[in-house]
C-alpha positions as CSV (number, residue, x, y, z in Angstrom):
1,M,20.3,-28.3,0.8
2,D,21.4,-29.2,-2.7
3,T,23.6,-27.1,-4.9
4,E,20.8,-25.7,-7.0
5,T,18.9,-24.5,-3.9
6,I,22.0,-22.9,-2.4
7,E,22.7,-21.0,-5.6
8,L,19.1,-19.8,-5.7
9,L,19.3,-18.6,-2.1
10,Q,22.5,-16.8,-2.8
11,M,21.0,-15.1,-5.7
12,Q,17.9,-14.0,-3.6
13,F,20.2,-12.9,-0.8
14,D,22.0,-10.6,-3.2
15,Q,18.7,-9.3,-4.6
16,I,17.1,-8.6,-1.2
17,N,20.1,-6.7,0.1
18,F,20.5,-4.7,-3.1
19,L,16.9,-3.6,-2.8
20,F,17.2,-2.5,0.8
21,D,20.5,-0.8,0.0
22,N,18.9,1.1,-2.8
23,E,15.2,1.3,-3.8
24,L,13.9,0.3,-0.4
25,M,16.5,2.3,1.7
26,F,13.6,4.4,3.1
27,I,12.1,1.3,4.7
28,R,15.5,0.1,6.0
29,E,16.3,3.5,7.5
30,R,12.9,3.6,9.4
31,W,12.5,0.0,10.5
32,F,15.9,-1.7,10.3
33,R,18.5,0.9,11.3
34,D,20.6,-1.7,13.1
35,A,20.6,-4.2,10.2
36,W,23.8,-5.0,8.5
37,K,22.4,-7.5,6.1
38,F,19.1,-9.4,5.5
39,G,19.4,-13.2,5.6
40,I,17.2,-16.0,4.3
41,A,15.9,-19.0,6.2
42,Y,14.6,-22.0,4.2
43,S,13.2,-25.5,4.9
44,K,11.4,-28.1,2.8
45,K,9.4,-30.7,4.9
46,F,6.3,-32.9,4.6
47,G,5.3,-31.4,1.2
48,Y,5.6,-27.8,2.3
49,T,8.3,-25.2,1.8
50,T,9.0,-22.4,4.3
51,V,10.9,-19.2,3.5
52,A,11.7,-16.4,6.0
53,I,13.8,-13.2,6.1
54,Y,15.8,-12.3,9.2
55,I,18.2,-9.5,10.2
56,I,21.9,-9.8,10.7
57,R,22.7,-7.0,13.0
58,R,25.8,-4.8,12.9
59,G,28.5,-6.1,15.2
60,E,27.0,-9.6,15.3
61,Q,28.0,-12.8,13.6
62,G,25.4,-14.3,11.3
63,T,25.0,-16.6,8.3
64,Y,23.6,-15.3,5.0
65,Y,21.2,-18.2,4.7
66,R,20.2,-21.0,7.1
67,E,17.8,-23.8,7.9
68,F,14.4,-22.5,9.0
69,I,13.7,-23.4,12.6
70,D,10.2,-22.7,14.1
71,G,10.5,-20.3,17.0
72,D,13.5,-18.4,15.8
73,D,13.3,-14.6,15.4
74,Y,12.3,-13.7,11.8
75,E,11.0,-10.5,10.3
76,S,8.7,-12.2,7.9
77,V,7.7,-15.8,7.1
78,I,5.8,-17.6,4.3
79,S,4.9,-21.2,3.9
80,F,3.4,-22.9,0.8
81,K,2.5,-26.3,-0.5
82,D,5.1,-27.7,-2.8
83,G,4.2,-27.0,-6.4
84,T,2.1,-23.9,-5.6
85,N,5.0,-21.4,-5.4
86,D,8.8,-21.3,-5.5
87,I,11.6,-19.4,-3.7
88,N,11.5,-16.5,-6.1
89,G,7.8,-16.0,-5.7
90,A,8.0,-16.4,-1.9
91,I,10.7,-13.8,-1.6
92,H,8.7,-11.5,-3.9
93,K,5.7,-11.8,-1.6
94,L,7.8,-11.2,1.6
95,V,9.3,-8.0,0.1
96,N,5.9,-6.8,-1.0
97,G,4.6,-7.5,2.5
98,F,7.3,-5.1,3.9
99,I,6.2,-2.4,1.4
100,H,2.5,-2.9,2.2
101,S,3.1,-2.8,5.9
102,F,5.3,0.3,5.7
103,F,2.5,2.3,4.2
104,N,-0.3,0.9,6.3
105,K,1.4,0.5,9.7
106,S,4.1,3.2,9.6
107,F,3.8,6.8,8.4
108,V,5.5,9.2,6.1
109,D,8.1,11.1,8.1
110,P,6.8,14.7,8.7
111,S,10.3,16.0,8.0
112,I,9.7,15.4,4.2
113,L,6.1,16.6,4.1
114,P,5.2,20.0,2.8
115,T,4.0,22.5,5.5
116,V,0.4,22.4,4.2
117,S,0.3,18.7,5.1
118,L,1.7,19.4,8.5
119,E,-1.0,22.0,9.1
120,E,-3.6,19.4,8.0
121,I,-2.3,17.0,10.6
122,A,-2.3,19.7,13.3
123,F,-5.9,20.6,12.7
124,T,-6.9,17.0,12.7
125,F,-5.9,17.0,16.3
126,L,-7.4,20.4,17.1
127,D,-10.8,19.3,15.7
128,L,-10.7,16.4,18.2
129,V,-10.3,18.8,21.2
130,P,-14.0,19.9,21.3
131,R,-14.9,16.3,22.0
132,I,-12.8,16.6,25.2
133,C,-13.9,20.2,26.2
134,K,-16.8,22.2,24.7
135,D,-14.9,25.4,25.4
136,Y,-13.0,24.7,22.2
137,E,-16.0,24.1,20.0
138,K,-17.1,26.5,17.3
139,E,-20.6,27.8,18.0
140,G,-23.1,26.1,15.8
141,Y,-20.6,23.5,14.5
142,P,-20.3,20.3,16.6
143,C,-16.9,18.7,16.8
144,V,-15.2,21.6,15.0
145,Y,-12.3,23.6,16.6
146,Y,-13.4,27.2,17.3
147,K,-10.6,28.8,15.3
148,D,-9.4,28.5,11.7
149,E,-5.9,29.5,12.7
150,E,-4.0,28.8,15.9
151,S,-0.7,29.8,17.2
152,M,2.0,27.1,17.7
153,A,2.2,28.2,21.4
154,N,-1.5,27.4,22.0
155,L,-1.3,24.2,19.9
156,I,1.6,22.9,22.0
157,R,0.0,24.0,25.3
158,I,-3.2,22.2,24.4
159,W,-1.2,19.0,23.6
160,D,0.9,19.3,26.7
161,S,-2.2,19.8,28.9
162,M,-3.8,16.7,27.5
163,M,-0.6,14.7,28.0
164,E,-0.3,16.0,31.6
165,V,-3.7,14.7,32.6
166,A,-3.0,11.5,30.6
167,F,0.1,10.8,32.7
168,E,-1.8,11.7,35.9
169,F,-4.6,9.3,35.0
170,A,-2.1,6.5,34.0
171,N,-0.3,6.9,37.3
172,A,-3.5,6.8,39.3
173,E,-4.8,3.8,37.5
174,G,-1.5,1.9,37.2
175,I,-1.7,1.6,33.4
176,R,0.8,2.3,30.7
177,L,-1.3,1.9,27.5
178,L,-3.7,4.7,26.9
179,D,-5.7,6.6,24.3
180,P,-5.9,10.0,26.0
181,I,-8.5,11.5,23.6
182,V,-11.0,8.6,24.0
183,M,-10.3,8.6,27.8
184,L,-11.0,12.3,28.2
185,A,-14.0,12.3,25.8
186,S,-15.8,9.5,27.7
187,C,-18.9,10.3,29.6
188,N,-17.6,8.5,32.7
189,S,-18.2,10.7,35.8
190,S,-14.8,9.7,37.2
191,I,-13.1,11.4,34.2
192,L,-14.7,14.8,34.8
193,A,-12.0,15.9,37.3
194,Y,-9.3,15.2,34.6
195,V,-11.3,17.2,32.0
196,E,-11.4,20.1,34.4
197,K,-7.6,19.8,35.0
198,F,-7.2,19.8,31.2
199,R,-9.3,23.0,30.9
200,F,-7.3,24.7,33.7
201,Y,-3.9,23.7,32.3
202,A,-4.8,24.6,28.7
203,S,-6.0,28.1,29.7
204,D,-2.9,28.9,31.7
205,P,-0.3,30.7,29.5
206,N,2.4,29.9,32.1
207,F,1.6,26.1,32.2
208,R,4.6,23.8,31.8
209,R,4.3,20.1,31.4
210,S,5.7,17.9,34.2
211,T,8.4,15.3,33.8
212,F,7.2,11.9,34.9
213,P,9.4,8.9,35.9
214,F,7.7,6.6,33.5
215,D,6.4,6.4,29.9
216,I,3.1,5.6,28.5
217,I,2.3,4.0,25.1
218,L,-0.2,6.1,23.1
219,K,-2.5,4.0,21.0
220,G,-5.8,4.7,19.3
221,A,-7.5,5.7,16.1
222,F,-5.7,9.0,16.2
223,S,-2.0,8.7,15.0
224,Y,-0.3,10.1,18.1
225,N,3.3,9.4,16.9
226,L,2.6,11.2,13.6
227,F,1.3,14.2,15.5
228,I,4.2,14.3,17.9
229,Q,6.7,14.3,15.0
230,T,4.6,16.9,13.2
231,I,4.8,19.3,16.1
232,A,8.6,18.8,16.2
233,E,8.9,19.5,12.5
234,L,6.7,22.6,12.7
235,K,9.0,23.9,15.5
236,K,12.1,23.1,13.5
237,R,10.7,25.1,10.5
238,S,10.0,28.1,12.9
239,V,6.3,28.0,12.0
240,K,4.4,30.5,14.2
241,S,0.9,29.5,13.5
242,V,-1.1,26.8,11.7
243,K,-4.1,27.4,9.4
244,R,-7.1,25.2,8.7
245,V,-6.5,23.6,5.3
246,W,-10.0,22.3,4.5
247,K,-13.6,23.5,4.8
248,H,-15.0,21.8,7.9
249,E,-18.2,19.8,8.3
250,D,-21.5,21.4,9.1
251,Y,-23.5,18.7,10.8
252,L,-26.4,20.9,11.7
253,H,-27.1,22.3,8.2
254,F,-25.6,19.9,5.6
255,S,-28.9,17.9,5.3
256,D,-30.6,21.1,4.1
257,D,-28.6,20.8,0.8
258,L,-29.9,17.2,0.4
259,H,-33.6,18.0,1.1
260,G,-35.9,15.8,-1.0
261,L,-33.1,13.5,-2.2
262,T,-33.1,9.7,-1.4
263,G,-31.1,6.6,-2.1
264,L,-27.9,6.9,-4.1
265,D,-28.7,10.6,-4.8
266,R,-28.4,11.4,-1.0
267,I,-24.7,10.9,0.0
268,E,-24.4,12.3,3.5
269,T,-20.8,13.5,3.9
270,G,-21.4,16.0,6.7
271,F,-20.3,18.9,4.4
272,M,-22.3,21.5,2.7
273,I,-22.2,20.7,-1.0
274,A,-20.3,23.9,-1.9
275,D,-17.7,23.2,0.9
276,Y,-17.2,19.6,-0.2
277,N,-16.7,20.6,-3.8
278,S,-14.2,23.3,-2.7
279,N,-12.3,20.7,-0.8
280,I,-12.2,18.4,-3.8
281,H,-10.8,21.0,-6.1
282,K,-8.3,22.2,-3.5
283,F,-7.1,18.6,-2.9
284,F,-6.4,18.0,-6.6
285,A,-4.6,21.4,-6.9
286,E,-2.4,20.4,-3.9
287,I,-1.8,16.7,-4.3
288,G,0.2,16.8,-7.6
289,P,3.0,19.2,-6.5
290,C,3.1,17.7,-3.0
291,Y,3.6,14.2,-4.4
292,L,6.5,15.4,-6.6
293,E,8.1,17.1,-3.7
294,V,7.7,14.2,-1.2
295,A,8.6,11.5,-3.7
296,Q,11.9,13.1,-4.5
297,K,12.8,13.4,-0.8
298,L,11.6,9.9,0.1
299,F,13.1,7.9,-2.8
300,G,16.3,9.9,-3.1
301,K,18.5,8.7,-5.9
302,S,15.8,6.1,-6.9
303,N,13.1,8.7,-7.5
304,E,13.3,8.5,-11.3
305,K,12.6,4.8,-11.1
306,F,9.7,5.1,-8.8
307,M,8.1,8.4,-9.9
308,L,4.6,8.0,-11.3
309,L,4.2,9.3,-14.8
310,G,1.1,10.4,-16.7
311,K,-1.7,12.9,-16.8
312,I,-4.9,12.6,-14.8
313,Y,-7.8,14.7,-16.1
314,F,-10.8,14.9,-13.7
315,A,-14.1,16.6,-13.4
316,Y,-16.8,16.5,-10.8
317,S,-20.6,17.0,-11.0
318,N,-21.8,19.9,-8.8
319,D,-24.7,18.0,-7.4
320,P,-25.1,15.9,-4.2
321,T,-24.1,12.7,-5.9
322,F,-20.5,13.8,-5.9
323,C,-19.8,11.8,-9.0
324,Y,-16.5,12.2,-10.8
325,V,-14.9,11.4,-14.1
326,Q,-11.2,10.6,-14.3
327,I,-9.2,9.9,-17.4
328,V,-5.6,8.8,-17.4
329,E,-3.2,9.4,-20.2
330,K,0.5,8.7,-20.7
331,G,2.9,11.6,-20.0
332,E,6.5,12.4,-19.2
333,R,5.7,13.7,-15.7
334,F,3.0,13.3,-13.1
335,E,0.2,15.9,-13.5
336,I,-3.4,16.3,-12.3
337,I,-5.5,18.6,-14.4
338,D,-8.8,20.0,-13.2
339,N,-11.4,19.9,-16.0
340,N,-14.5,21.8,-15.1
341,D,-16.6,20.4,-17.9
342,Y,-18.1,17.3,-16.3
343,K,-20.5,16.4,-19.1
344,R,-17.9,16.7,-21.8
345,L,-15.3,14.6,-19.9
346,E,-18.0,12.0,-19.2
347,M,-18.6,11.7,-22.9
348,I,-14.9,11.3,-23.5
349,A,-14.8,8.7,-20.7
350,D,-17.5,6.7,-22.4
351,K,-15.5,6.6,-25.6
352,F,-12.3,5.7,-23.7
353,Q,-14.2,2.7,-22.1
354,E,-15.2,1.5,-25.5
355,E,-11.5,1.7,-26.6
356,G,-10.4,-0.1,-23.4
357,K,-8.5,2.9,-22.0
358,K,-8.4,3.8,-18.3
359,C,-11.2,6.0,-16.9
360,F,-13.5,5.9,-13.9
361,C,-17.0,7.2,-13.3
362,D,-18.0,6.5,-9.7
363,P,-19.4,8.3,-6.6
364,I,-16.4,9.6,-4.7
365,S,-17.8,8.1,-1.5
366,A,-17.2,4.7,-3.0
367,S,-13.5,5.4,-3.6
368,S,-12.1,4.5,-0.2
369,G,-8.8,2.8,-0.4
370,N,-7.2,4.5,-3.4
371,L,-6.0,8.1,-4.1
372,Y,-9.2,9.7,-3.2
373,D,-9.4,8.8,0.5
374,F,-11.6,11.5,2.1
375,R,-11.6,10.1,5.6
376,D,-10.6,11.3,9.1
377,G,-9.5,14.8,7.9
378,L,-6.1,13.7,6.5
379,Y,-7.1,14.0,2.9
380,L,-3.8,15.2,1.6
381,Y,-1.7,13.0,3.8
382,N,-3.7,9.9,2.9
383,G,-3.6,10.8,-0.8
384,L,0.2,11.2,-0.6
385,T,0.6,7.9,1.2
386,N,-1.5,6.0,-1.4
387,L,0.4,7.6,-4.3
388,L,3.8,6.7,-2.7
389,Y,2.5,3.2,-2.2
390,L,1.5,3.0,-5.9
391,S,5.0,4.3,-6.8
392,V,6.9,1.6,-4.9
393,C,4.6,-1.2,-6.2
394,N,5.2,0.1,-9.7
395,I,1.5,0.3,-10.3
396,S,0.4,2.8,-13.0
397,V,-2.3,5.2,-11.9
């Protein structure tokens, strides 16, 4: 390496480690607890440049920067054709990759979440239980847990009962990777005996989960690890019971509200219109204060740098199109303001668009992927995750 390249790598080494010691400490504490420093590997061959980030672990010798060797252990790697990027740009992409992966593959630690978010996570699990055993289904409401409030004792017993039969199944089949909910909800006749065991265990107030001499990896659409830590945090806070946060779906009757509607006017959410609108307004009442609370805990001393600022005014139509208007203005703190006058805000939004200001007028169902992520029951948790991601990426709302 020439002197200029070495100096550039030294500068990037300082910058990366400053970030992970300060602004990105929350990623380091979750993913790289044994890291002492982050080193940079570099090579330039055959018209291509390769840059990688690796860990120098505590108690181990390691160089701050080194030649990139294919097959070595790296946390992240990027290659580009000479002239299309540079070391600064490559490092920027690698760091952004860590941030993106953290919020997509990891999860926000339940220890910093407000209790209402923990209750939301708990009921996401409870609403999956009727798929395993119809004894827990609310009459007239498919795939809805039969209570709107459940004791921690019953919640834990249901979870432990499911895990008991999951271990029994894994032991019998000789497997160590399992999605217990999907396994127990399957229509396979060989599973019925395990469903009966689940029913028996869960209904026994004296049931205690066994200790197995092996572990299983829980993997599936449901975030098992998030739920496990949520239960631990609820116990730590001495919570005695959890309550349903959101109005639930009504698959048998929601189409009555949409009678006579077709095309884009008929957006089938599974909710009654009044319940869906109730959830929307409750979501925006909760998300602002929850974001401020969680961001301060997650970012620590860097929270002032990351904190989103501005006012979001929103209003929704009260018809089955679920259209919303959102206007963003500058402000000294993050606020979300519920404006009930949809038509008036729509007129303001039209004027804002003419002036090139930020505003949105779209069906809420088309908003997947940003703040308004109404999927899988984790409305508040997904909204918080997306806001935190915007904060770290320094993207204005």
